[in-house]
DRENDO-1510 file (C-alpha; in Angstrom, 1 decimal, always signed):
<recs>
REC; n; res; u; v; w
REC; 1; MET; +6.6; -11.3; +23.3 .
REC; 2; LYS; +9.3; -11.6; +20.6 .
REC; 3; MET; +9.6; -15.0; +19.0 .
REC; 4; GLU; +12.7; -16.7; +17.6 .
REC; 5; GLU; +12.8; -16.0; +13.9 .
REC; 6; THR; +12.7; -18.9; +11.5 .
REC; 7; LYS; +14.6; -18.2; +8.3 .
REC; 8; LEU; +13.0; -17.5; +5.0 .
REC; 9; LYS; +14.7; -18.9; +1.9 .
REC; 10; ARG; +17.1; -16.6; +0.0 .
REC; 11; GLU; +16.2; -17.3; -3.6 .
REC; 12; LEU; +16.1; -14.0; -5.4 .
REC; 13; GLY; +19.0; -12.9; -7.5 .
REC; 14; LEU; +19.8; -9.5; -8.9 .
REC; 15; PHE; +17.7; -9.9; -12.1 .
REC; 16; GLN; +14.6; -11.2; -10.3 .
REC; 17; ALA; +14.9; -8.6; -7.5 .
REC; 18; THR; +15.1; -5.8; -10.1 .
REC; 19; MET; +12.1; -7.1; -12.0 .
REC; 20; MET; +10.2; -7.2; -8.7 .
REC; 21; GLY; +11.0; -3.5; -8.1 .
REC; 22; ILE; +9.9; -2.5; -11.6 .
REC; 23; GLY; +6.9; -4.8; -11.6 .
REC; 24; GLY; +5.8; -3.6; -8.2 .
REC; 25; ALA; +5.8; +0.0; -9.4 .
REC; 26; ILE; +4.3; -0.2; -12.9 .
REC; 27; SER; +0.7; -0.7; -12.1 .
REC; 28; ALA; -2.5; -0.1; -14.0 .
REC; 29; GLY; -2.2; +3.5; -12.7 .
REC; 30; VAL; +0.1; +4.8; -15.4 .
REC; 31; PHE; -2.3; +3.5; -18.1 .
REC; 32; VAL; -5.3; +5.4; -16.7 .
REC; 33; THR; -3.9; +8.5; -14.8 .
REC; 34; LEU; -2.3; +10.4; -17.7 .
REC; 35; GLY; -5.6; +12.0; -18.7 .
REC; 36; TYR; -6.3; +13.9; -15.5 .
REC; 37; ALA; -2.6; +14.5; -14.9 .
REC; 38; ALA; -2.3; +16.2; -18.3 .
REC; 39; THR; -5.1; +18.5; -17.5 .
REC; 40; LEU; -3.1; +19.7; -14.5 .
REC; 41; ALA; +0.4; +19.9; -16.0 .
REC; 42; GLY; +0.0; +19.9; -19.7 .
REC; 43; THR; +3.1; +18.9; -21.6 .
REC; 44; ALA; +5.1; +19.8; -18.4 .
REC; 45; LEU; +3.9; +16.4; -17.2 .
REC; 46; ILE; +7.2; +15.1; -18.7 .
REC; 47; VAL; +9.0; +17.3; -16.1 .
REC; 48; ALA; +6.6; +16.1; -13.4 .
REC; 49; MET; +7.5; +12.5; -14.2 .
REC; 50; ILE; +11.2; +13.2; -13.8 .
REC; 51; LEU; +10.6; +15.2; -10.6 .
REC; 52; CYS; +8.6; +12.3; -9.1 .
REC; 53; GLY; +11.4; +9.9; -10.1 .
REC; 54; ILE; +14.0; +12.1; -8.3 .
REC; 55; ILE; +11.8; +12.3; -5.2 .
REC; 56; ASN; +11.4; +8.6; -5.3 .
REC; 57; LEU; +15.2; +8.0; -5.8 .
REC; 58; LEU; +16.1; +10.2; -2.8 .
REC; 59; THR; +14.2; +7.8; -0.5 .
REC; 60; MET; +15.1; +4.6; -2.4 .
REC; 61; LEU; +18.8; +5.4; -1.7 .
REC; 62; SER; +17.9; +5.2; +2.0 .
REC; 63; TYR; +16.1; +1.9; +1.4 .
REC; 64; ALA; +19.3; +0.6; -0.4 .
REC; 65; GLU; +21.6; +1.4; +2.6 .
REC; 66; LEU; +19.3; +0.1; +5.2 .
REC; 67; GLY; +18.3; -3.0; +3.2 .
REC; 68; ALA; +21.9; -3.9; +2.7 .
REC; 69; ALA; +22.8; -3.3; +6.4 .
REC; 70; ILE; +19.7; -5.0; +7.9 .
REC; 71; PRO; +18.6; -7.7; +5.4 .
REC; 72; SER; +15.7; -9.1; +7.5 .
REC; 73; ALA; +12.1; -9.5; +6.4 .
REC; 74; GLY; +9.9; -6.5; +7.1 .
REC; 75; GLY; +11.2; -3.6; +5.1 .
REC; 76; GLU; +10.3; -0.2; +6.6 .
REC; 77; TYR; +9.2; -1.8; +9.8 .
REC; 78; THR; +12.5; -3.6; +10.3 .
REC; 79; PHE; +14.4; -0.3; +9.7 .
REC; 80; ALA; +12.3; +1.7; +12.1 .
REC; 81; LYS; +12.5; -1.1; +14.7 .
REC; 82; ALA; +16.4; -1.1; +14.6 .
REC; 83; SER; +16.4; +2.7; +14.8 .
REC; 84; PHE; +13.6; +3.8; +17.1 .
REC; 85; GLY; +11.7; +0.8; +18.4 .
REC; 86; GLY; +8.4; +1.2; +20.3 .
REC; 87; PHE; +5.4; +3.0; +18.8 .
REC; 88; ILE; +7.3; +4.6; +15.9 .
REC; 89; SER; +8.4; +1.2; +14.6 .
REC; 90; PHE; +4.9; -0.2; +15.0 .
REC; 91; ALA; +3.4; +2.8; +13.2 .
REC; 92; THR; +5.8; +2.4; +10.3 .
REC; 93; GLY; +4.9; -1.3; +10.0 .
REC; 94; TRP; +1.2; -0.6; +10.4 .
REC; 95; PHE; +1.2; +1.9; +7.6 .
REC; 96; GLU; +3.4; -0.3; +5.4 .
REC; 97; TRP; +1.1; -3.3; +5.9 .
REC; 98; ILE; -2.1; -1.2; +5.3 .
REC; 99; SER; -0.6; +0.5; +2.2 .
REC; 100; ASN; +0.4; -2.7; +0.5 .
REC; 101; PHE; -2.9; -4.5; +0.9 .
REC; 102; PHE; -4.8; -1.3; -0.3 .
REC; 103; TYR; -2.4; -1.1; -3.2 .
REC; 104; ALA; -3.0; -4.8; -4.1 .
REC; 105; ALA; -6.8; -4.1; -4.0 .
REC; 106; PHE; -6.4; -1.0; -6.2 .
REC; 107; CYS; -4.4; -3.0; -8.8 .
REC; 108; SER; -6.8; -5.9; -8.9 .
REC; 109; VAL; -9.7; -3.6; -9.5 .
REC; 110; GLY; -7.7; -1.7; -12.1 .
REC; 111; PHE; -7.0; -5.0; -13.9 .
REC; 112; ALA; -10.8; -5.8; -13.8 .
REC; 113; TYR; -11.5; -2.4; -15.4 .
REC; 114; LEU; -8.9; -3.0; -18.1 .
REC; 115; VAL; -10.4; -6.3; -18.9 .
REC; 116; SER; -13.9; -4.7; -19.1 .
REC; 117; TYR; -12.5; -2.0; -21.3 .
REC; 118; SER; -10.9; -4.4; -23.8 .
REC; 119; VAL; -14.1; -6.5; -24.0 .
REC; 120; LYS; -16.2; -3.4; -24.7 .
REC; 121; THR; -13.7; -2.2; -27.3 .
REC; 122; ALA; -13.8; -5.6; -29.1 .
REC; 123; LYS; -17.6; -5.5; -28.9 .
REC; 124; LEU; -17.7; -9.0; -27.5 .
REC; 125; PRO; -21.0; -10.3; -26.1 .
REC; 126; ILE; -19.6; -10.7; -22.6 .
REC; 127; VAL; -20.3; -8.7; -19.4 .
REC; 128; VAL; -17.3; -8.5; -17.1 .
REC; 129; ASP; -18.2; -8.4; -13.4 .
REC; 130; ILE; -15.7; -6.0; -11.9 .
REC; 131; PRO; -15.8; -7.3; -8.2 .
REC; 132; ILE; -15.8; -11.0; -9.2 .
REC; 133; THR; -12.9; -10.4; -11.6 .
REC; 134; ALA; -10.9; -8.5; -9.0 .
REC; 135; VAL; -11.5; -11.2; -6.3 .
REC; 136; VAL; -10.5; -14.0; -8.7 .
REC; 137; THR; -7.3; -12.1; -9.5 .
REC; 138; VAL; -6.4; -11.8; -5.8 .
REC; 139; ALA; -7.2; -15.5; -5.2 .
REC; 140; THR; -4.9; -16.6; -8.1 .
REC; 141; PHE; -1.9; -14.7; -6.8 .
REC; 142; THR; -2.6; -15.8; -3.3 .
REC; 143; VAL; -2.0; -19.4; -4.5 .
REC; 144; ILE; +1.2; -18.3; -6.3 .
REC; 145; ASN; +2.5; -16.6; -3.2 .
REC; 146; PHE; +1.7; -19.7; -1.1 .
REC; 147; LYS; +4.3; -21.6; -3.2 .
REC; 148; GLY; +7.1; -19.3; -2.2 .
REC; 149; VAL; +9.1; -16.3; -3.4 .
REC; 150; LYS; +11.0; -18.4; -5.9 .
REC; 151; GLU; +7.7; -19.2; -7.7 .
REC; 152; THR; +6.6; -15.6; -7.2 .
REC; 153; GLY; +9.9; -14.3; -8.6 .
REC; 154; ARG; +9.6; -16.5; -11.7 .
REC; 155; THR; +6.1; -15.3; -12.4 .
REC; 156; GLU; +7.0; -11.7; -11.7 .
REC; 157; THR; +10.1; -11.8; -14.0 .
REC; 158; LEU; +8.2; -13.4; -16.9 .
REC; 159; LEU; +5.3; -10.9; -16.6 .
REC; 160; VAL; +7.6; -7.9; -16.3 .
REC; 161; MET; +9.7; -8.9; -19.3 .
REC; 162; ILE; +6.5; -9.2; -21.4 .
REC; 163; LEU; +5.4; -5.8; -20.0 .
REC; 164; LEU; +8.7; -4.1; -20.9 .
REC; 165; ALA; +8.6; -5.6; -24.4 .
REC; 166; LEU; +5.1; -4.2; -25.0 .
REC; 167; LEU; +6.0; -0.8; -23.6 .
REC; 168; GLY; +9.1; -0.9; -25.8 .
REC; 169; ILE; +7.0; -1.5; -28.9 .
REC; 170; PHE; +4.8; +1.5; -28.0 .
REC; 171; THR; +7.8; +3.8; -27.3 .
REC; 172; PHE; +10.0; +3.0; -30.2 .
REC; 173; TRP; +7.1; +2.9; -32.7 .
REC; 174; GLY; +5.9; +6.3; -31.3 .
REC; 175; LEU; +9.4; +7.8; -31.6 .
REC; 176; SER; +9.9; +6.6; -35.1 .
REC; 177; THR; +6.5; +7.4; -36.6 .
REC; 178; SER; +6.2; +10.5; -38.7 .
REC; 179; GLN; +2.8; +11.2; -37.2 .
REC; 180; GLY; +2.6; +14.1; -34.8 .
REC; 181; ASN; +6.1; +15.4; -35.7 .
REC; 182; ARG; +5.5; +18.9; -34.4 .
REC; 183; PRO; +7.8; +20.9; -32.1 .
REC; 184; LEU; +7.1; +19.8; -28.5 .
REC; 185; GLU; +7.0; +22.8; -26.2 .
REC; 186; LEU; +6.7; +22.4; -22.4 .
REC; 187; SER; +3.8; +24.3; -21.0 .
REC; 188; ALA; +1.6; +23.9; -17.9 .
REC; 189; PRO; -1.9; +25.4; -18.0 .
REC; 190; GLY; -2.0; +25.5; -14.2 .
REC; 191; GLY; +1.5; +27.0; -13.9 .
REC; 192; PHE; +4.1; +25.6; -11.5 .
REC; 193; LEU; +1.4; +24.9; -8.9 .
REC; 194; GLY; -0.5; +22.8; -11.4 .
REC; 195; MET; +2.7; +20.8; -12.1 .
REC; 196; LEU; +3.2; +20.1; -8.4 .
REC; 197; ARG; -0.4; +19.0; -8.1 .
REC; 198; ALA; +0.1; +16.6; -11.0 .
REC; 199; SER; +3.3; +15.3; -9.4 .
REC; 200; ALA; +1.4; +14.5; -6.2 .
REC; 201; PHE; -1.3; +12.8; -8.3 .
REC; 202; ILE; +1.0; +10.6; -10.4 .
REC; 203; PHE; +3.4; +9.8; -7.6 .
REC; 204; VAL; +1.5; +6.6; -7.2 .
REC; 205; VAL; +3.1; +5.2; -10.4 .
REC; 206; TYR; +6.4; +5.0; -8.5 .
REC; 207; LEU; +5.0; +3.3; -5.5 .
REC; 208; GLY; +5.6; -0.4; -5.0 .
REC; 209; GLY; +9.3; -0.5; -5.9 .
REC; 210; GLU; +10.3; -0.8; -2.3 .
REC; 211; ALA; +9.0; -4.4; -2.4 .
REC; 212; ILE; +12.7; -5.3; -2.9 .
REC; 213; ALA; +13.4; -4.1; +0.6 .
REC; 214; VAL; +10.3; -5.9; +2.0 .
REC; 215; ALA; +11.5; -9.2; +0.5 .
REC; 216; GLN; +15.1; -8.5; +1.6 .
REC; 217; GLY; +15.1; -11.6; +3.8 .
REC; 218; GLU; +14.8; -13.7; +0.7 .
REC; 219; VAL; +17.4; -12.0; -1.5 .
REC; 220; LYS; +20.7; -13.7; -2.3 .
REC; 221; ASN; +23.9; -11.8; -1.3 .
REC; 222; PRO; +21.8; -8.9; +0.1 .
REC; 223; GLY; +24.7; -6.6; +0.8 .
REC; 224; LYS; +25.3; -6.2; -3.0 .
REC; 225; THR; +22.1; -7.3; -4.6 .
REC; 226; ILE; +19.6; -5.1; -2.7 .
REC; 227; PRO; +21.3; -1.7; -3.5 .
REC; 228; ARG; +21.9; -2.6; -7.1 .
REC; 229; ALA; +18.4; -3.9; -7.6 .
REC; 230; ILE; +16.8; -0.8; -6.0 .
REC; 231; LEU; +19.0; +1.7; -8.0 .
REC; 232; LEU; +18.5; -0.2; -11.3 .
REC; 233; SER; +14.7; -0.3; -10.9 .
REC; 234; CYS; +14.5; +3.4; -9.9 .
REC; 235; LEU; +16.5; +4.5; -13.0 .
REC; 236; ALA; +14.6; +2.2; -15.3 .
REC; 237; LEU; +11.3; +3.6; -14.0 .
REC; 238; ILE; +12.4; +7.2; -14.6 .
REC; 239; PHE; +13.4; +6.3; -18.2 .
REC; 240; ILE; +10.2; +4.3; -18.9 .
REC; 241; TYR; +7.8; +6.9; -17.6 .
REC; 242; THR; +9.6; +9.9; -19.2 .
REC; 243; ALA; +9.8; +8.2; -22.6 .
REC; 244; THR; +6.1; +7.2; -22.4 .
REC; 245; ALA; +5.0; +10.7; -21.6 .
REC; 246; TYR; +7.2; +12.1; -24.4 .
REC; 247; VAL; +5.6; +9.8; -26.9 .
REC; 248; VAL; +2.1; +10.7; -25.7 .
REC; 249; PHE; +2.6; +14.4; -26.2 .
REC; 250; LYS; +4.4; +13.9; -29.5 .
REC; 251; ILE; +1.3; +12.2; -30.9 .
REC; 252; VAL; -1.6; +14.2; -29.3 .
REC; 253; PRO; -2.0; +17.5; -27.4 .
REC; 254; PRO; -2.8; +17.3; -23.7 .
REC; 255; GLU; -6.3; +18.5; -24.1 .
REC; 256; ASP; -7.2; +15.4; -26.2 .
REC; 257; LEU; -6.5; +13.1; -23.2 .
REC; 258; ALA; -9.2; +14.7; -20.9 .
REC; 259; GLY; -12.0; +12.4; -20.0 .
REC; 260; ARG; -10.4; +9.3; -21.6 .
REC; 261; ASP; -10.9; +6.0; -19.7 .
REC; 262; SER; -7.6; +4.7; -21.1 .
REC; 263; PRO; -5.6; +7.7; -22.5 .
REC; 264; LEU; -2.6; +5.5; -23.3 .
REC; 265; ALA; -4.7; +3.2; -25.4 .
REC; 266; TYR; -6.2; +6.2; -27.1 .
REC; 267; VAL; -2.8; +7.5; -28.0 .
REC; 268; ALA; -1.6; +4.1; -29.2 .
REC; 269; GLU; -4.7; +3.9; -31.5 .
REC; 270; GLN; -3.7; +7.1; -33.2 .
REC; 271; PHE; -0.5; +5.8; -34.7 .
REC; 272; MET; -0.7; +2.0; -34.3 .
REC; 273; GLY; -4.4; +1.4; -35.0 .
REC; 274; PRO; -6.4; -1.4; -33.3 .
REC; 275; LEU; -3.1; -3.2; -32.7 .
REC; 276; GLY; -2.1; -0.4; -30.4 .
REC; 277; VAL; -5.2; -0.7; -28.3 .
REC; 278; GLY; -4.5; -4.4; -27.9 .
REC; 279; VAL; -0.8; -3.8; -27.0 .
REC; 280; ILE; -1.6; -1.2; -24.4 .
REC; 281; THR; -4.5; -3.2; -22.9 .
REC; 282; VAL; -2.3; -6.3; -22.5 .
REC; 283; ALA; +0.5; -4.2; -21.1 .
REC; 284; GLY; -1.8; -2.5; -18.6 .
REC; 285; SER; -3.3; -5.9; -17.6 .
REC; 286; ILE; +0.2; -7.3; -17.0 .
REC; 287; ALA; +1.2; -4.2; -15.0 .
REC; 288; ALA; -1.8; -4.6; -12.8 .
REC; 289; LEU; -1.1; -8.3; -12.3 .
REC; 290; THR; +2.5; -7.9; -11.4 .
REC; 291; SER; +1.6; -5.2; -8.8 .
REC; 292; VAL; -1.1; -7.4; -7.3 .
REC; 293; ASN; +1.5; -10.2; -7.1 .
REC; 294; THR; +4.2; -8.0; -5.5 .
REC; 295; SER; +1.8; -6.3; -3.0 .
REC; 296; ILE; +0.4; -9.6; -1.7 .
REC; 297; MET; +3.9; -10.8; -1.1 .
REC; 298; ALA; +4.9; -7.5; +0.5 .
REC; 299; GLN; +2.0; -7.2; +3.0 .
REC; 300; SER; +2.5; -10.8; +4.2 .
REC; 301; ARG; +6.2; -10.2; +4.9 .
REC; 302; VAL; +5.3; -7.1; +6.9 .
REC; 303; ALA; +2.7; -9.0; +8.9 .
REC; 304; TYR; +5.3; -11.8; +9.4 .
REC; 305; ALA; +7.7; -9.2; +10.9 .
REC; 306; LEU; +5.0; -7.6; +13.1 .
REC; 307; ALA; +4.0; -11.0; +14.4 .
REC; 308; ARG; +7.7; -11.9; +15.1 .
REC; 309; ASP; +7.7; -9.0; +17.6 .
REC; 310; GLY; +4.3; -9.8; +19.2 .
REC; 311; TYR; +2.3; -6.9; +17.6 .
REC; 312; PHE; +0.2; -9.3; +15.3 .
REC; 313; PRO; -1.1; -12.7; +16.2 .
REC; 314; LYS; +1.7; -15.3; +16.5 .
REC; 315; SER; +0.0; -17.5; +13.8 .
REC; 316; PHE; +1.1; -14.8; +11.3 .
REC; 317; PHE; +4.7; -15.9; +12.1 .
REC; 318; ASN; +4.2; -19.5; +11.2 .
REC; 319; LEU; +5.9; -20.8; +8.0 .
REC; 320; HIS; +4.4; -23.5; +5.7 .
REC; 321; ARG; +6.3; -26.8; +6.3 .
REC; 322; ARG; +6.9; -27.4; +2.6 .
REC; 323; PHE; +7.1; -24.0; +1.0 .
REC; 324; ARG; +8.6; -22.1; +4.0 .
REC; 325; THR; +6.3; -19.1; +3.4 .
REC; 326; PRO; +4.1; -17.2; +6.0 .
REC; 327; HIS; +1.0; -18.8; +4.7 .
REC; 328; VAL; -1.3; -17.5; +7.4 .
REC; 329; ALA; -0.2; -13.9; +6.9 .
REC; 330; ILE; -0.7; -14.4; +3.1 .
REC; 331; LEU; -4.2; -15.8; +3.5 .
REC; 332; VAL; -5.5; -13.3; +6.1 .
REC; 333; GLY; -4.0; -10.4; +4.1 .
REC; 334; SER; -5.5; -11.7; +0.8 .
REC; 335; ILE; -8.9; -12.0; +2.4 .
REC; 336; LEU; -8.8; -8.4; +3.4 .
REC; 337; ILE; -7.5; -7.4; -0.1 .
REC; 338; ALA; -10.4; -9.4; -1.7 .
REC; 339; VAL; -13.0; -7.8; +0.6 .
REC; 340; THR; -11.6; -4.3; -0.2 .
REC; 341; ALA; -11.4; -5.0; -3.9 .
REC; 342; ALA; -15.0; -6.4; -4.0 .
REC; 343; THR; -16.3; -3.0; -2.9 .
REC; 344; GLY; -14.9; -1.3; -6.0 .
REC; 345; VAL; -14.2; +1.9; -4.0 .
REC; 346; ILE; -11.2; +3.1; -6.1 .
REC; 347; ASN; -10.8; +6.5; -4.6 .
REC; 348; PHE; -10.6; +5.2; -1.1 .
REC; 349; VAL; -7.9; +2.6; -1.8 .
REC; 350; THR; -5.9; +5.1; -3.9 .
REC; 351; TYR; -5.8; +7.8; -1.2 .
REC; 352; ALA; -5.0; +5.3; +1.5 .
REC; 353; THR; -2.2; +3.9; -0.6 .
REC; 354; ASP; -0.7; +7.3; -1.3 .
REC; 355; PHE; -0.8; +8.5; +2.3 .
REC; 356; GLY; +0.6; +5.3; +3.8 .
REC; 357; PHE; +3.5; +5.1; +1.4 .
REC; 358; ILE; +4.5; +8.7; +1.9 .
REC; 359; VAL; +4.4; +8.3; +5.7 .
REC; 360; GLY; +6.6; +5.2; +5.2 .
REC; 361; PHE; +9.1; +7.2; +3.1 .
REC; 362; VAL; +9.5; +9.8; +5.9 .
REC; 363; PHE; +10.1; +7.1; +8.5 .
REC; 364; VAL; +12.7; +5.4; +6.4 .
REC; 365; ASN; +14.7; +8.5; +6.0 .
REC; 366; LEU; +14.5; +9.3; +9.7 .
REC; 367; SER; +15.6; +5.7; +10.5 .
REC; 368; LEU; +18.6; +6.1; +8.3 .
REC; 369; ILE; +19.6; +9.4; +10.1 .
REC; 370; LYS; +19.1; +8.0; +13.6 .
REC; 371; LEU; +20.9; +4.7; +12.8 .
REC; 372; ARG; +23.9; +6.6; +11.4 .
REC; 373; ARG; +24.1; +8.5; +14.6 .
REC; 374; ASP; +23.5; +5.7; +17.1 .
REC; 375; ARG; +25.3; +2.9; +15.4 .
REC; 376; PRO; +28.2; +4.4; +13.4 .
REC; 377; ASN; +30.1; +1.1; +13.4 .
REC; 378; LEU; +27.3; -0.9; +11.8 .
REC; 379; GLU; +28.5; -2.7; +8.7 .
REC; 380; ARG; +27.1; -0.9; +5.7 .
REC; 381; PRO; +27.9; -2.5; +2.3 .
REC; 382; PHE; +26.3; +0.5; +0.6 .
REC; 383; LYS; +26.2; +4.1; +1.9 .
REC; 384; VAL; +23.8; +6.9; +0.7 .
REC; 385; PRO; +25.9; +9.6; -1.1 .
REC; 386; ALA; +25.9; +13.2; +0.1 .
REC; 387; TYR; +24.7; +12.3; +3.6 .
REC; 388; PRO; +22.9; +13.9; +5.4 .
REC; 389; LEU; +21.6; +16.1; +2.6 .
REC; 390; THR; +20.0; +13.2; +0.6 .
REC; 391; PRO; +17.8; +11.7; +3.4 .
REC; 392; ALA; +16.9; +15.3; +4.5 .
REC; 393; LEU; +15.7; +16.1; +1.0 .
REC; 394; GLY; +13.8; +12.8; +1.0 .
REC; 395; ILE; +11.9; +13.8; +4.1 .
REC; 396; ILE; +11.2; +17.4; +2.9 .
REC; 397; THR; +10.0; +16.3; -0.6 .
REC; 398; SER; +7.8; +13.5; +0.8 .
REC; 399; LEU; +6.1; +15.9; +3.3 .
REC; 400; PHE; +5.8; +18.4; +0.5 .
REC; 401; LEU; +3.8; +16.0; -1.6 .
REC; 402; ILE; +1.3; +15.4; +1.3 .
REC; 403; PHE; +0.2; +19.1; +1.0 .
REC; 404; PHE; -0.9; +18.5; -2.6 .
REC; 405; LEU; -2.9; +15.4; -1.9 .
REC; 406; GLU; -6.7; +15.5; -1.8 .
REC; 407; PRO; -8.0; +16.5; +1.7 .
REC; 408; SER; -9.8; +13.1; +1.9 .
REC; 409; ALA; -6.4; +11.4; +1.8 .
REC; 410; LEU; -5.4; +13.2; +5.0 .
REC; 411; PHE; -8.8; +12.2; +6.6 .
REC; 412; ILE; -8.2; +8.6; +5.6 .
REC; 413; GLY; -4.7; +8.7; +7.0 .
REC; 414; ALA; -5.9; +10.0; +10.3 .
REC; 415; GLU; -8.5; +7.2; +10.6 .
REC; 416; LEU; -5.8; +4.6; +9.8 .
REC; 417; PHE; -3.5; +6.1; +12.4 .
REC; 418; ILE; -6.3; +5.9; +15.1 .
REC; 419; PHE; -6.9; +2.2; +14.2 .
REC; 420; GLY; -3.2; +1.6; +14.5 .
REC; 421; LEU; -3.0; +3.4; +17.8 .
REC; 422; ILE; -5.8; +1.2; +19.2 .
REC; 423; ALA; -4.1; -2.0; +18.0 .
REC; 424; TYR; -0.8; -0.9; +19.6 .
REC; 425; TYR; -2.4; +0.1; +22.9 .
REC; 426; MET; -4.2; -3.3; +23.1 .
REC; 427; ARG; -0.9; -5.1; +22.6 .
REC; 428; MET; +1.0; -3.0; +25.1 .
REC; 429; VAL; -1.7; -3.1; +27.8 .
REC; 430; GLY; -2.2; -6.9; +27.6 .
REC; 431; TYR; -5.2; -9.1; +27.7 .
REC; 432; HIS; -5.7; -9.0; +31.5 .
REC; 433; ARG; -5.7; -5.3; +31.7 .
REC; 434; ILE; -8.1; -5.0; +28.8 .
REC; 435; CYS; -10.5; -7.4; +30.6 .
REC; 436; LEU; -10.3; -5.2; +33.7 .
REC; 437; ALA; -11.0; -2.1; +31.7 .
REC; 438; VAL; -13.9; -3.6; +29.8 .
REC; 439; GLY; -15.2; -5.1; +33.1 .
REC; 440; GLY; -15.0; -1.6; +34.7 .
REC; 441; MET; -17.0; -0.1; +31.8 .
REC; 442; ASN; -19.6; -2.8; +32.1 .
REC; 443; LEU; -20.0; -2.2; +35.8 .
REC; 444; GLY; -20.3; +1.5; +35.2 .
REC; 445; ILE; -23.0; +1.0; +32.6 .
REC; 446; SER; -24.8; -1.4; +35.0 .
REC; 447; ALA; -24.7; +1.2; +37.8 .
REC; 448; PHE; -26.0; +4.0; +35.5 .
REC; 449; SER; -28.8; +1.8; +34.2 .
REC; 450; ALA; -29.8; +0.9; +37.8 .
REC; 451; LEU; -29.9; +4.6; +38.7 .
REC; 452; LEU; -32.0; +5.3; +35.6 .
REC; 453; ALA; -34.5; +2.6; +36.6 .
REC; 454; TYR; -34.7; +4.1; +40.1 .
REC; 455; LEU; -35.3; +7.6; +38.7 .
REC; 456; VAL; -38.0; +6.4; +36.3 .
REC; 457; ILE; -40.0; +4.3; +38.8 .
REC; 458; SER; -39.8; +7.1; +41.4 .
REC; 459; ASN; -40.9; +9.8; +38.8 .
REC; 460; LEU; -37.9; +11.9; +39.6 .
REC; 461; LEU; -37.0; +12.6; +36.0 .
REC; 462; PRO; -37.9; +16.1; +34.6 .
REC; 463; MET; -39.8; +14.4; +31.7 .
REC; 464; ARG; -43.0; +12.5; +32.2 .
REC; 465; PHE; -44.0; +9.2; +30.5 .
REC; 466; SER; -47.3; +7.4; +30.2 .
REC; 467; GLN; -47.8; +4.5; +32.6 .
REC; 468; ASN; -47.0; +1.9; +30.0 .
REC; 469; MET; -43.9; +3.7; +28.7 .
REC; 470; THR; -42.7; +4.2; +32.3 .
REC; 471; LEU; -43.0; +0.4; +32.9 .
REC; 472; PHE; -41.2; -0.4; +29.6 .
REC; 473; VAL; -38.3; +2.0; +30.3 .
REC; 474; PHE; -38.0; +0.7; +33.9 .
REC; 475; CYS; -37.9; -3.0; +32.8 .
REC; 476; PHE; -35.4; -2.2; +30.0 .
REC; 477; ALA; -33.1; -0.3; +32.4 .
REC; 478; VAL; -33.2; -3.2; +34.9 .
REC; 479; PHE; -32.5; -5.7; +32.1 .
REC; 480; VAL; -29.5; -3.7; +30.9 .
REC; 481; SER; -28.2; -3.2; +34.5 .
REC; 482; VAL; -28.3; -6.9; +35.3 .
REC; 483; THR; -26.8; -7.9; +31.9 .
REC; 484; TYR; -23.8; -5.6; +32.2 .
REC; 485; LEU; -23.4; -6.4; +35.9 .
REC; 486; VAL; -23.0; -10.1; +35.0 .
REC; 487; ALA; -20.7; -9.3; +32.1 .
REC; 488; GLY; -18.5; -7.0; +34.2 .
REC; 489; PHE; -18.3; -9.6; +37.0 .
REC; 490; LEU; -17.2; -12.3; +34.5 .
REC; 491; ASP; -14.6; -10.0; +32.8 .
REC; 492; ILE; -13.0; -9.2; +36.2 .
REC; 493; THR; -13.2; -12.5; +38.0 .
REC; 494; GLY; -12.8; -14.9; +35.1 .
REC; 495; LYS; -9.3; -13.8; +34.2 .
REC; 496; SER; -8.4; -13.4; +37.9 .
REC; 497; GLU; -9.3; -17.1; +38.5 .
REC; 498; GLU; -7.3; -18.1; +35.5 .
REC; 499; ARG; -4.2; -16.3; +36.8 .
REC; 500; THR; -4.5; -18.0; +40.2 .
</recs>
């Protein structure tokens, strides 16, 4: 049952919202993925960065229009609900929620590895425990998110400004140094196919920027602020990543990056010395922290919106009396993030994040097209240019990327879809019908066990047991039959009595 929505505070201005988009996207991934990506695309990785940025921009334009027109908490889920409703809207919200808490887990573990790398580089007599460091990171930003988006926005803005300053030092120093001043030729060892595989692999560095849309219920003057913040963050990310890739290949050839735990730190060391390692390590740590911060906020707002419409427990919809934040959704999501981060299974969370976000991109573009057709008079402070070509290209390019993901990503995506389908079915069927279904299954198991006991004691089974084994199987079958008979009776009659 849908509940009456209580209002979140609108406290984010243009600058803070833009910093949230940039900080949500620049995670630890860009600091550690360049090595493998360079083996796939060579120096053409520069082109792959621009290509990924364009693919991201196509869908972010849809986010901008929908966010300005429907500025309510929930992001992709809210858009799909207004356009489709039913299972499609739930599936969109489900994947959005799952992707954000996996992304937070990935970034917290990435931060832990960066800390461990810096400690080893400095040869300090300290052993960094990866799971504990990741869990402590999640706990810290859970507390920050409890205090509200204003506090989150301030923390995010400060961290992103420091991050951009450090990346600026790396970029401008790299562009101005005389080291590595050789002609840069674009080449891809794996050809065009290799560049596409690299694009799918590094696309994760653009994910997270849609946190602006997720927090749209807390943005001031959303009709103007949301589109501007989304476009500014998208363009800034394309510039930052392209400039970073250019500096990397200006200093070292692609083959030198293979097998490096922190390829960006390795490059910085070549022309900045030990100072460069420190700059990149600090920058990477900040990038990971800002992404953890943004993702915890994002997953809680999606859970808040799903609870508002009855898909999640109603406690997720409760707001803290003082801070006006969905504290239960934040806490539950953070526990799941911490548990996932404590496992240290990086590949799993990375693939789950990629698949979930790409599915979300497809649904957002479909929502825009359907809403344009069904509600042409809806007030739209911002409109996607070159409609319907732009959202159509967003759908095609997003689906195209899926074909270049690892097969395990598709397997993980299918599993997540099944879990979501079960959750949706349970919500739609209702508690009473679930009790009836479970009760029916229990009675069926009871009847089967009783039949088995009869066949065993009557020696009617085709297999023969010893006398002791026959007695044991008979007693066990009778016990199971009686237990499930009682359970089935309670499931069916208990709820019926409550209804009467």
